[in-house]
C-alpha positions in Angstrom: 0.0 0.0 0.0 2.8 2.3 0.9 4.5 1.4 -2.4 1.4 2.3 -4.4 1.1 5.7 -2.7 4.8 6.4 -3.4 4.3 5.6 -7.1 1.3 7.8 -7.3 3.2 10.7 -5.7 6.0 10.2 -8.2 3.6 10.2 -11.1 1.9 13.4 -9.9 5.3 15.1 -9.6 6.3 13.9 -13.0 3.1 15.2 -14.5 3.7 18.6 -12.8 7.2 18.9 -14.1 6.2 17.7 -17.5 3.4 20.2 -17.6 5.7 23.0 -16.6 8.2 22.0 -19.3 5.4 21.8 -21.8 4.2 25.2 -21.0 7.8 26.5 -21.2 8.3 24.8 -24.5 5.1 26.4 -25.8 5.6 29.8 -24.2 9.3 30.5 -25.1 8.8 30.2 -28.9 5.6 32.2 -28.5 7.4 34.9 -26.5 10.3 34.9 -28.9 7.9 35.3 -31.9 6.2 38.2 -30.1 9.5 40.0 -29.3 10.8 39.4 -32.8 7.8 40.6 -34.7 5.4 42.5 -32.5 7.9 44.3 -30.3 10.6 44.5 -32.9 10.6 48.3 -33.2 10.6 48.9 -29.4 13.5 46.6 -28.7 15.4 48.0 -31.7 15.2 51.5 -30.3 16.1 50.2 -26.8 19.1 48.4 -28.2 20.3 51.6 -29.9 19.9 53.6 -26.8 21.7 51.2 -24.5 24.3 49.7 -26.8 27.8 50.2 -25.5 29.3 53.4 -26.8 32.6 55.2 -26.5 32.4 58.5 -24.7 35.2 61.1 -24.2 36.6 61.9 -20.8 37.5 65.5 -20.3 41.0 66.0 -18.9 41.3 68.0 -15.6 42.4 71.5 -16.7 45.7 72.7 -15.2 45.8 75.6 -12.7 47.4 79.0 -13.3 49.6 80.2 -10.4 51.3 83.5 -9.4 55.0 83.5 -9.3 54.9 82.7 -5.6 52.5 79.9 -5.8 49.1 81.5 -5.2 46.3 80.1 -7.3 45.1 82.6 -9.9 42.8 80.3 -11.8 41.6 76.9 -11.0 38.7 74.5 -11.9 35.9 73.7 -9.6 33.2 71.0 -10.1 29.7 72.5 -10.2 26.4 70.7 -10.1 22.9 71.2 -11.5 20.1 69.7 -9.5 17.7 67.5 -11.5 14.8 65.3 -10.2 13.3 62.1 -11.7 9.8 62.6 -10.6 8.9 59.2 -11.9 11.3 57.5 -9.5 9.7 54.4 -8.0 9.9 55.6 -4.4 8.5 59.1 -4.8 5.5 59.6 -2.6 3.4 62.8 -3.0 2.4 62.9 0.6 6.0 62.7 1.8 7.0 65.4 -0.7 4.2 67.8 0.5 5.2 67.1 4.1 8.9 68.0 3.6 8.7 70.7 0.9 8.3 73.6 3.4 11.3 72.9 5.6 13.3 71.9 2.5 12.6 75.2 0.9 13.7 77.1 4.0 17.0 75.3 4.2 17.6 75.8 0.5 17.1 79.5 1.0 19.5 79.6 3.9 22.2 77.8 1.9 21.5 79.6 -1.4 20.0 83.0 -0.4 19.9 84.3 -4.0 16.3 83.0 -4.2 13.5 83.0 -1.6 12.1 79.9 0.1 8.9 80.4 -1.8 10.8 80.2 -5.1 12.4 76.9 -4.1 9.0 75.5 -3.0 7.5 76.5 -6.3 10.1 75.0 -8.5 9.9 71.7 -6.7 6.2 71.5 -6.7 6.1 72.4 -10.4 8.0 69.3 -11.1 5.6 67.2 -9.2 2.6 68.8 -11.0 4.2 67.8 -14.3 4.3 64.2 -13.0 0.6 64.3 -11.9 -0.5 65.8 -15.3 1.4 63.1 -17.2 -0.3 60.4 -15.1 -3.7 61.9 -16.1 -2.7 61.9 -19.7 -1.6 58.2 -19.5 -5.0 57.3 -18.0 -6.7 59.0 -20.9 -4.7 56.9 -23.4 -2.3 59.6 -24.5 1.3 58.7 -25.4 3.5 60.6 -22.9 7.2 60.7 -22.6 7.8 60.6 -18.8 9.7 63.6 -17.4 12.6 61.8 -15.8 15.1 64.7 -15.8 13.3 67.8 -14.4 15.8 70.6 -13.8 15.1 72.5 -10.6 15.4 76.3 -10.9 18.2 76.3 -8.3 21.6 78.0 -8.6 24.5 75.8 -9.7 26.3 74.5 -6.6 29.7 73.2 -5.6 30.5 69.8 -4.0 30.3 71.1 -0.4 26.9 72.6 -1.1 25.7 69.4 -2.7 26.8 67.4 0.4 24.6 69.7 2.5 21.7 69.5 0.2 21.8 65.7 0.3 21.3 66.0 4.1 18.2 68.3 3.8 14.6 67.2 4.5 13.2 64.9 1.8 16.4 64.8 -0.2 18.1 62.8 2.6 15.7 59.9 2.0 17.9 58.9 -0.9 17.8 58.9 -4.7 15.2 56.1 -5.1 12.7 57.9 -2.9 13.3 61.5 -4.1 14.7 61.1 -7.6 17.4 63.6 -6.8 20.1 63.6 -9.6 23.2 65.7 -9.2 26.3 63.5 -10.0 24.9 63.1 -13.6 24.9 66.8 -14.1 28.4 67.9 -13.3 30.6 70.4 -15.2 33.8 72.3 -14.5 33.7 76.0 -13.7 36.8 78.1 -13.9 37.2 80.4 -10.9 39.7 83.1 -10.1 40.3 83.2 -6.3 41.8 86.7 -6.5 38.7 88.1 -8.2 39.6 90.8 -10.7 43.3 90.9 -10.1 44.9 90.7 -13.6 41.7 89.2 -14.8 42.2 90.1 -18.5 45.7 88.7 -18.5 44.9 85.5 -16.7 42.0 85.2 -19.1 38.8 83.1 -19.3 37.5 79.9 -20.8 34.4 79.2 -22.8 31.6 77.9 -20.6 30.9 75.0 -23.0 34.0 72.9 -22.0 33.1 70.3 -24.6 34.7 72.6 -27.2 38.1 71.3 -28.3 39.7 74.7 -27.5 38.3 76.0 -24.3 40.6 78.9 -23.7 38.8 82.1 -24.5 41.3 84.9 -23.7 44.6 85.7 -21.9 46.9 83.0 -20.7 43.9 80.6 -20.6 43.9 80.9 -24.4 47.6 81.4 -25.0 48.5 78.2 -23.1 45.2 76.3 -23.8 46.9 73.2 -25.3 49.1 72.9 -22.2 46.4 73.6 -19.7 43.8 71.3 -21.4 45.7 68.1 -21.1 44.7 65.0 -23.1 41.2 63.6 -23.1 40.5 60.0 -22.2 37.9 57.5 -23.3 35.3 55.3 -21.5 32.9 52.6 -22.6 29.3 53.5 -21.5 26.9 50.5 -21.2 23.8 49.3 -19.3 24.6 46.9 -16.5 22.1 45.7 -14.0 19.6 48.5 -15.0 22.3 51.1 -14.4 24.3 53.2 -16.8 28.0 52.2 -16.2 31.2 53.7 -17.5 34.3 51.6 -17.9 37.4 53.7 -18.4 39.4 52.4 -21.4 41.9 55.2 -21.7 42.8 57.5 -18.7 42.6 61.3 -19.3 45.9 63.1 -18.8 45.6 66.2 -16.6 46.8 69.5 -18.0 50.0 71.0 -16.9 50.0 73.9 -14.4 51.2 77.3 -15.6 53.3 79.4 -13.2 52.9 83.1 -14.2 55.3 85.9 -13.6 52.7 87.9 -11.7 53.3 88.6 -8.0 50.0 89.1 -6.1 51.4 91.7 -3.7 52.7 93.9 -6.5 49.6 93.3 -8.5 47.4 94.4 -5.7 49.4 97.5 -5.1 49.3 98.4 -8.7 45.6 97.9 -9.2 44.7 99.8 -6.0 46.9 102.8 -6.9 45.4 103.0 -10.5 41.8 102.5 -9.4 41.9 105.3 -6.8 43.4 107.7 -9.3 40.7 106.8 -11.9 38.0 107.5 -9.3 39.6 110.8 -8.4 40.0 111.9 -12.1 36.7 110.2 -13.2 38.8 108.8 -16.1 37.5 106.5 -18.9 40.2 103.9 -18.4 43.7 103.2 -17.2 46.6 100.9 -17.6 49.5 100.1 -15.3 52.2 97.5 -15.9 55.3 96.6 -13.8 58.2 94.7 -15.4 61.3 93.1 -14.0 64.2 95.0 -15.6 66.7 92.2 -16.1 64.3 89.3 -17.0 61.3 91.0 -18.7 58.9 89.2 -16.3 55.6 91.1 -15.9 55.1 91.4 -12.2 51.8 93.2 -12.4 49.4 94.3 -15.1 46.1 96.0 -14.6 43.6 97.3 -17.2 40.6 99.1 -15.7 37.8 100.6 -17.8 34.6 102.4 -16.8 31.8 99.9 -17.1 29.2 102.3 -15.7 29.3 105.6 -13.8 31.5 105.2 -10.8 32.5 101.6 -11.5 35.8 100.4 -13.1 36.6 96.8 -13.9 39.1 94.8 -16.0 37.3 95.2 -19.3 40.0 95.0 -22.0 43.7 94.3 -22.1 44.6 97.9 -23.0 48.3 97.4 -22.3 48.6 94.9 -25.1 45.9 96.0 -27.5 45.5 99.8 -27.3 47.0 101.4 -30.5 47.2 105.1 -29.9 49.7 107.9 -30.1 52.1 107.5 -27.2 52.7 111.3 -26.8 55.8 112.8 -25.2 57.3 109.5 -23.9 58.3 108.9 -27.6 60.5 112.0 -27.5 63.1 109.7 -25.8 63.1 107.5 -28.9 63.8 110.5 -31.1 66.5 111.8 -28.9 68.2 108.4 -28.7 68.2 108.1 -32.5 69.7 111.5 -33.0 72.4 111.0 -30.4 73.3 107.6 -31.8 73.5 108.9 -35.3 75.8 111.7 -34.1 73.5 114.4 -35.4 72.7 116.0 -32.0 74.7 116.5 -28.8 73.1 116.9 -25.4 74.3 120.5 -25.1 73.2 121.6 -28.6 71.0 124.6 -28.4 67.5 124.9 -29.8 65.3 128.0 -30.0 61.6 127.5 -29.1 60.7 131.1 -29.6 57.7 132.1 -27.5 56.4 128.6 -27.1 54.3 128.6 -30.3 55.5 127.4 -33.7 54.0 126.9 -37.1 55.5 124.0 -39.0 57.0 125.4 -42.2 54.8 124.7 -45.3 51.7 124.1 -43.3 49.2 125.8 -41.0 49.9 123.3 -38.2 50.6 125.3 -35.0 52.6 123.5 -32.3 52.6 124.8 -28.7 54.6 123.8 -25.7 52.9 123.2 -22.4 55.9 125.0 -20.7 55.2 128.7 -20.9 57.8 131.2 -22.0 59.6 129.2 -24.7 63.2 130.4 -25.2 66.5 128.8 -25.9 67.7 125.7 -24.1 69.7 122.6 -24.8 68.7 119.3 -26.4 68.9 117.6 -23.0 66.6 120.3 -21.6 64.0 119.7 -24.4 63.5 116.3 -22.8 63.4 117.7 -19.2 60.9 120.4 -20.2 59.1 118.0 -22.7 59.3 120.6 -25.5 57.4 119.6 -28.6 59.0 122.5 -30.5 62.5 121.7 -29.3 62.3 118.0 -30.2 60.5 118.7 -33.5 63.1 121.3 -34.6 66.0 119.1 -33.7 64.6 116.1 -35.5 63.7 118.1 -38.6 67.1 119.7 -38.7 68.7 116.2 -38.5 66.4 114.3 -40.8 64.4 116.8 -42.8 65.9 115.8 -46.2 65.9 112.1 -45.3 63.0 111.2 -43.0 63.4 107.5 -43.9 66.7 107.5 -41.9 64.9 108.6 -38.8 62.2 105.9 -39.2 64.9 103.3 -39.8 66.4 104.4 -36.6 63.2 103.5 -34.8 63.2 100.1 -36.7 66.8 99.7 -35.5 65.7 99.9 -31.9 63.1 97.2 -32.7 59.9 99.1 -31.9 58.3 98.0 -35.1 58.8 94.3 -34.7 56.2 91.7 -33.7 57.3 90.7 -30.1 55.5 87.4 -30.2 53.7 87.9 -26.8 52.1 85.0 -25.0 48.7 86.7 -24.8 46.7 86.2 -28.0 45.2 89.3 -29.6 48.0 91.6 -28.8 48.7 94.5 -31.2 51.9 95.2 -33.0 53.2 98.8 -33.1 52.4 100.7 -36.3 55.2 103.0 -37.4 54.8 104.2 -41.0 57.7 104.6 -43.3 58.0 107.5 -45.9 58.2 104.9 -48.7 55.0 103.1 -47.7 52.8 102.7 -50.8 49.6 102.4 -48.9 50.0 105.6 -46.9 50.8 109.2 -47.9 53.8 110.7 -46.1 52.8 114.2 -45.1 55.2 117.1 -44.9 54.3 117.4 -41.2 54.8 113.7 -40.3 58.4 113.9 -39.3 57.9 116.9 -37.0 54.9 115.5 -35.2 56.2 111.9 -35.2 59.2 113.1 -33.2 57.1 113.9 -30.2 54.7 111.0 -30.2 52.1 111.4 -33.0 51.6 109.6 -36.3 52.7 106.3 -34.7 50.4 103.9 -32.9 52.1 102.0 -30.1 50.7 99.8 -27.4 51.8 100.6 -23.9 53.6 97.3 -23.6 55.9 98.4 -26.4 56.7 101.7 -24.8 57.5 99.9 -21.5 59.8 97.5 -23.3 61.8 100.4 -24.7 62.2 102.1 -21.3 63.0 98.8 -19.7 65.8 98.4 -22.2 67.2 101.8 -21.1 67.1 100.6 -17.5 68.7 97.3 -18.5 71.9 98.8 -19.9 70.6 98.9 -23.4 69.5 95.3 -23.6 65.9 94.9 -24.8 64.3 91.8 -23.4 60.9 90.4 -24.4 58.1 91.0 -21.9 56.7 87.6 -20.8 54.0 86.4 -18.5 54.9 82.8 -17.8 57.8 81.7 -15.6 57.4 77.9 -15.9 55.2 75.0 -16.8 54.8 72.4 -14.1 53.8 68.7 -14.3 52.8 67.4 -10.9 55.0 69.7 -8.9 57.9 69.1 -11.3 59.3 71.7 -13.7 58.3 70.6 -17.2 59.6 73.8 -18.9 61.3 76.8 -17.4 61.0 80.1 -19.4 64.3 81.9 -20.0 64.6 85.7 -20.8 64.5 86.3 -24.5 66.6 89.1 -25.9 65.0 91.1 -28.6 67.9 93.5 -29.1 71.3 93.2 -27.4 72.0 96.9 -27.7 69.4 99.5 -28.6 72.1 102.2 -28.7 75.7 102.9 -27.9 76.9 103.1 -24.2 77.5 106.8 -24.6 74.0 107.5 -25.9 72.6 105.4 -23.1 74.5 107.4 -20.5 73.1 110.7 -21.8 69.5 109.3 -22.1 69.5 108.0 -18.5 70.8 111.4 -17.2 68.0 113.1 -19.1 65.3 110.8 -17.6 66.7 111.4 -14.2 66.5 115.1 -14.6 62.8 114.9 -15.7 61.9 113.7 -12.2 64.6 114.9 -9.9 65.6 118.4 -11.3 63.7 121.2 -9.7 62.1 122.3 -13.0 61.5 118.9 -14.6 58.0 118.0 -15.9 58.1 114.9 -13.8 58.6 116.8 -10.5 55.4 115.3 -9.0 56.9 111.9 -9.3 59.9 112.7 -7.2 60.1 110.5 -4.1 61.9 110.6 -0.8 61.8 106.8 -0.6 63.1 105.7 -3.9 64.8 107.6 -6.7 62.8 107.4 -9.9 63.7 108.2 -13.5 61.3 108.4 -16.5 59.3 110.6 -18.9 55.9 112.2 -18.8 53.5 112.0 -21.7 50.4 113.9 -22.7 48.6 113.3 -26.1 45.4 114.2 -27.7 43.5 111.0 -28.7 43.0 110.7 -32.4 40.0 108.3 -32.5 37.4 111.0 -33.3 36.1 111.3 -29.8 38.6 113.8 -28.5 40.1 113.9 -25.0 43.6 113.3 -23.7 45.8 110.4 -22.8 48.3 111.0 -20.0 51.2 108.7 -19.2 54.4 108.2 -17.3 57.0 105.6 -18.1 60.2 104.9 -16.3 62.1 102.8 -13.8 63.3 102.6 -10.2 65.7 102.8 -8.4 67.3 105.0 -11.1 70.9 104.2 -10.1 70.4 100.4 -10.0 67.1 99.7 -11.7 65.1 96.7 -10.6 61.6 97.5 -12.0 60.3 99.4 -14.9 56.7 100.6 -15.0 54.2 102.4 -17.3 51.0 104.2 -16.3 48.5 105.4 -18.9 45.2 107.2 -18.1 42.7 108.0 -20.8 40.1 110.8 -20.9 40.2 112.2 -17.4 37.1 114.3 -16.7 38.5 116.1 -13.7 41.6 118.4 -13.8 43.9 119.5 -16.6 45.6 116.7 -18.5 49.1 116.2 -17.0 51.4 113.2 -17.4 53.2 114.1 -14.2 50.4 115.0 -11.9 48.0 112.3 -13.1 49.8 109.2 -14.3 53.1 110.1 -12.6 51.7 110.2 -9.1 50.3 106.7 -9.7 53.8 105.6 -10.7 55.2 107.2 -7.6 52.9 105.3 -5.3 53.5 102.0 -7.0 57.3 102.5 -6.8 57.2 103.5 -3.1 54.9 100.6 -2.1 56.9 98.0 -4.0 60.1 99.4 -2.4 58.6 99.0 1.1 56.3 96.1 0.4 57.9 94.0 3.2 56.7 96.5 5.7 53.7 98.3 4.3 53.6 102.0 5.0 50.3 103.1 6.3 50.3 106.5 8.0 48.3 106.5 11.2 46.7 109.8 11.9 45.7 110.4 15.6 43.7 113.3 16.8 45.2 115.4 19.6 44.4 113.7 22.9 41.9 115.4 25.1 43.4 115.4 28.6 40.1 116.0 30.2 38.5 112.8 28.7 39.6 109.2 28.7 39.8 107.9 25.1 37.8 104.8 24.3 40.3 102.3 23.0 40.1 100.7 19.6 39.4 97.0 20.2 40.5 94.2 17.9 37.7 92.3 16.2 37.6 88.5 16.2 36.2 85.6 18.2 33.7 86.9 20.8 35.1 84.8 23.7 38.5 86.4 23.1 37.2 89.9 22.8 35.0 89.5 25.9 38.0 88.1 27.9 40.2 91.1 27.0 37.5 93.6 27.9 36.8 92.0 31.3 40.5 92.0 32.1 40.8 95.7 31.3 37.5 96.5 33.1 35.9 98.0 29.9 32.2 97.9 29.7 30.6 96.5 26.5 27.3 95.8 25.0 27.0 92.6 23.0 24.6 93.0 20.1 25.9 89.8 18.4 24.3 86.4 18.1 27.3 84.6 16.6 30.9 83.7 17.6 32.6 86.2 15.3 32.2 89.9 16.1 33.3 93.4 15.1 34.1 95.8 17.9 32.8 99.4 17.7 33.9 102.1 20.1 31.2 104.4 21.5 33.1 107.5 22.7 30.0 109.2 24.1 29.4 106.5 26.7 33.0 105.3 26.9 31.8 101.7 26.0 32.5 99.1 23.4 29.7 97.5 21.3 30.2 94.1 19.6 28.1 93.3 16.6 28.0 90.2 14.3 30.7 89.7 11.7 29.0 87.4 9.2 31.0 84.9 7.1 29.6 83.5 4.0 30.2 79.8 3.1 32.8 79.2 0.4 33.9 82.9 0.5 37.1 84.2 2.0 36.2 85.9 5.3 37.0 89.5 6.1 39.6 89.4 8.8 40.7 93.0 8.9 40.8 94.4 12.4 41.4 91.0 13.9 44.3 89.7 15.9 46.8 87.4 14.2 45.4 84.3 16.1 41.8 84.9 15.2 42.5 85.8 11.6 44.6 82.7 11.1 41.9 80.5 12.7 39.1 82.1 10.5 41.1 81.7 7.3 42.3 78.2 8.1 38.7 77.2 8.9 38.0 78.1 5.2 40.7 75.6 4.2 43.4 78.2 3.4 47.1 78.2 4.2 48.1 81.4 5.9 51.3 83.4 6.0 51.8 86.6 8.1 53.7 89.8 7.6 54.2 92.2 10.4 52.7 92.1 13.9 49.7 93.5 15.7 46.2 93.9 14.0 45.3 92.8 10.5 45.2 95.9 8.2 45.1 94.1 4.8 44.6 90.7 3.4 45.2 88.8 0.1 43.1 87.4 -1.5 40.5 90.1 -0.7 37.5 89.2 1.4 34.4 88.0 -0.5 36.2 86.2 -3.3 36.0 82.4 -3.8 37.6 80.3 -1.2 39.6 77.4 -2.6 40.8 74.6 -0.4 44.6 74.7 0.0 44.9 78.2 -1.4 47.6 80.5 0.1 46.5 83.7 1.9 48.6 86.5 3.3 47.6 88.8 6.1 49.4 92.1 6.8 49.6 93.3 10.4 50.5 96.5 12.0 51.0 97.6 15.6 49.1 100.6 16.9 49.3 101.9 20.5 45.5 102.5 20.4 44.7 98.9 19.9 43.9 96.4 22.7 
């Protein structure tokens, strides 16, 4: 009996297995037929979408550094937030529960939009999902919205990490549909803000372009900075898009520029303040190392709207205009070198007004009185008539010899600068077929008209005078680095080993020294008690049809053993009478003095006379509230705390002889303002932002680089300058 039962059970199991196999045998061909013929089009499209394909991998772009290692341009990953509102785990009730607190936290992190705005953009995405559901129920063909872009500012990695911990989003990708890693791109940032912005340059926002450098060094060294792209095979594995790297991308090299941030900051500040005072249209200032040709600082500021100047165009390299009286030095050099003029030769300028023979062109000297003086004095007094008469006497019957003297110096040559888009000086020749040589051209060319010369060319000429006659090519890059190793080190390039004879050079340098340091030189406003300066003033009427003047000063310092050359050009000042000495020259003077004393910045403290009948409320350092409070208690100084955070600014209240502390707010991912703090608090605040800090001086922070409010980059160098004051706690 038991045997029969066992056989029956076996038969039943056999029948079950056989039935399953029969169904499978029947179903599989049927399903295969259905897929092959009924669903053929669908699976064909699916196969094309998900078939393995080779995708390029963008190489990390190299950084641009200052000469001392500060980051001037770097790449930062940025993210755009997208949501797949058809994700399996999305629940409308949960979304509506969390959308209010989520929107508030988004506003706190990204205050450029209101909490209501963030709520609206999130709920709009959900509304699209609900509408598509209705359309599907009604039999409409709908392409599901699986990549809805939230109207939220692009964010960095640290902000993304915070967003992933916010209400709703912290539930994970499957329950919220949050997509960020799929929408990453590289943004180029300049930690020092506008410092040398046009020279550092920019890149195209669409980094998929083969050439992403747009301007400046970013463009000139694009192939080096860009690196070599890699490749990856993208395929669908386990319902996920997966990339398998088949060829690694090679990161771009780093570029070490010649710029020095401290000198750059000094130069830009000096120029900007003068532009504001003069209400000028634009200005340029460039500082060059005499012996190497390294550009230590370059700033180009243009008025973008009333009261606001920014780096708008690289005028130093592109501005083709008449240089004005700085060109008189070129004319004098040629005449001395050709032996046609001697420094003590006399020239008669009459009453300071002169009509060029054979024309109605009247030349006037800015120096009143005219009279007779030497050729050397025509440089010191910047006499148009004096230089014009001397040049005409020397080359009147052979003007081509004069122009060829300019060519001999090398001012007409293409210097092959590293910044794309630079202009080449235009110096016409009497035998040019495409230009008529006027009878007045020689006279006016001698003092800075007719020619069109970019400021960088004028500076290169004066730098050669300072460099014992050797003209070196101005350059902006010191080295190319590969993973902290020097790949290529740039060497000074000589354009002309001797622009003139040693004797001529001796006389020219004496003349340039007299311009500034003689009691009656046109460069008298440039004279300094800190560093001896030599150079030449320049004033010219702009010839672009809009009128106005361009004032300039070009020279070098210290004049006995030159280390730096510099040019300052200011265009169309609205306030004051155009003067190369008083306008451009005073900017030059400030730059020279501050560079000379850069190691101990000179800031003049002005104290009012002490009132013996009243105790003076001390000026208290700002910083961490606990430290400020401790100092005030020890000194028995009463204070009112109006702050709610840990970082405070101290304000003296003389009327009540008290101190008031108010909040000093720091913004995430921005360099904090540490001026007025002690060294300890300033270092702590900056290092908390991921920066490496160096100090100069002692006492209270009076200045910082990079400036406060610019982008904070992890590992970036920061310098704080301190000064001791007896009035500080």
